[in-house]
C-alpha positions, 0 to 999 in steps of 0.5 A: 500500500502506498504511503506518503508523509510530509515531515520535518525530520527529527531525531526521535528521542533527542528531538534533534534535526539533521541540521543538529547532526551537522555540528557533530553532536552524538546521535542517540536515535535514527531519523523519524518523520513527524507527520504534519498536514501539507498546510503546515508547509504549502511548498513541501506539500506541493513537492510531495504531490509532484512526487506522487504524480511522477512515481507511477511513470516508473512502472513499479513501486517508488520510495523516496526520502529527501532531507535538506541537511541544513534545515532538516525539512524532509519529504518522505514517500513509502519511507518505511517500505523495504526495497532491494538495495541492489548496488546501493548496498555498497554504501553501508559496506563502504561505511563499515570498511572505513570504520575498520580503518578508523579503528586501526584494524586495517589500512587502505594501503593494505594489498589484497591478492586476487584469486580465480574465485574472487572474479565474480559476475556482474558489472565491473572492470576486474572480471574483464581485465584482471582475470589472470593470477598474480594481480594484487590491489590495495583496499583503496583501489577496491573501495574506489572500484566498488563505488565508482564503477560498481565493480562486483568483484571489488565489492565482494573483496571489500565486503570480506575486508569489512568483516562480512555481512554480520560486521556491516549489520553490527555497525548499522546497529551501532549507528541506529540505522534500522530497516537496512541489512546487508546479507550476501556477497554480490555473487550470491545475490546475483546467483539467487536472482539467476537461479544459480546456487553459490557457496555460502561465502560466495567464492565461485569463479566466473567460469564456474558461475557461467557453467551453472547459469547455462544449466538453469532452465527458463522456468527455473530462472523466472521462478528464481526472479519471482522469489528474489523480488520478495526476498527481504535480504539486502533491502532497505527502507528509504528512511534507513538509507537517508539516516545512514547518509545523514550520519556519514555526512555529519561525521557521526559514522566515520572519522574526519579523514574517512568521511572526506574519503567517502564524500570524495569518492561518491562525488566521482561515481561514474554510473547512473548519469541519467538518474539523480543527475539526469535533468539537473543543471549541467555541472551540479555536484552529486555524490551518489551510488546507483543500483540495478537488478531485475525490476529494481533501479535505485540512486541514493546520495547528496545533491549540492545546491548552488548559491549557499542553498545547502545540500539535500540527501536524496534517496529514490528507490524503484522496485517491481517495475515492468518498464525498461530501465531508461523509463525508471531512470527518467522517473528518478531524474524527474523526482530529483529535479523536483527536489532540487528545485524546491530546496534551491528556491526555498532554502529556509533558515539554516539555524531553524534546525536547532530549535530544539536545542536553543544553545546551538545555532549553526556549524559555528557559534557556541558549538565551537567553544571558546576558541573559534578554531575548534572544528574540522578543516580540509585543505583546499588543494589542486593535488591529484586524488586521492590526496586529502589533508584534514586538520582537527582542532579540539579542546585540550586541558584548561584553555589548550588545544590538540591539533591532529593532522591526517593526510593521504598523498597522491600515491595513497600513502597515509600519515597521521600526527598530532600535538598539544599546545597551550598557546604559550610559545613552549615547545612540545613533542609531536606525536607521530613524528620522532624528534619534532617539537612544535610551539604555538604563540598568539600574535593577535585575535586572528593570527597564531605563529607555529614554530617547528623544530627537529633535533633542536633546529627550527625547520618551519614557521607557519603564520596561521590566520583565521578569517573573520567569519571563522570558516577559513584559515590561511597558512603561510609556511616558511621552511628552512633546510639544513643549509639555511635556504628558505622556501615560502609556500601558502595553503588554505583550509576551509571548515567542514565541521564543528 
């Protein structure tokens, strides 16, 4: 039965909106919809009516979740109905893998050797190009292949590295993501759809799978597809997927570096250009993940609105469709454009989402504490991906600060180091860099001087200047080599949280 609700998104037990997630608070409960009449927000009512009008064009059942991150306003359509995730289930797999990286259990630089049983059917590059023995790829390579081009062989290797389906579901439970489960590797999922029995661990070579598939009769294949359509495994509600995306955006699911890795890869996804992106203005940034199998066609992710209008979590699921994939994609595209247009022209008050917590206004203000530098900062860089540099400034002691720097270079090499300061100009050791000490002193209300020395010799002085709005840091680096030669460079960091 079709259900549709118009809602302001809240966090059930804490009465916090998605906007509160953006300031990095601990989340106690998943997104919930509080039903109101369309008269409560006539614009959202019209958006909901447009979604209802467009949905039948898909030829199947449609589920939608659209949440404006900055204000928490939301529209839900069939939000608590389960839909096959297809390849959108690679989002929770990625979150669990990166959670293990955050805990130090694995590294994205870890190498994985591919064996014949790891080459699986379905979309991807590995099965086409890397089917000979002796190939090894890093977890970073596999993560990117899984998300960027939806490679199924990479997905199953990533799922294994993530700890398997049980570990993914345990992480979803920790995040209070209810209504989403990952239950099978892609080889088993495709096998069940095709009527092919696969090993419990999904490890079956491509040639073996093809041989078994060739022996499935048309009658048995149709029966398998009918059973697959009602299988509760590897399904999600629109609400659950939207909640996971909200948690990940807000830095509640992953650490700061892993959050940026996730967002960066999602922005570069190459599949599904006719779905969420389909009829948006050319060049609109969309971080997303697609999924397709049988009568299912999906796309989930983030739309980046122009002119400071914010970001919209957008989940559109289609199942049980009897129409060609392009018709389903067109429906996703039209619904996504309606969502884009509404929130672009009605961005709302970004501070309104924290009304349940009067002490919090937006990503700035009192949420930053006494020091306006507290928060998470990302280097604005032209370096080739996967290069990322994240700084986290957090309170330490009575009036002090801990600065943590996490970086990945263009070759995928990772490093992490940190130091404490009381802004008194005294040298203190840098954790993660042997022999290095750093001293910080305050020049004026916007400027700090950071001096680094190695083995007693000053190697670098940084002039660190905070912008008046508190959302940008300009650094001038003056580095001196052992011969006394000085080199000057500059960098800009932009606030991404806290």
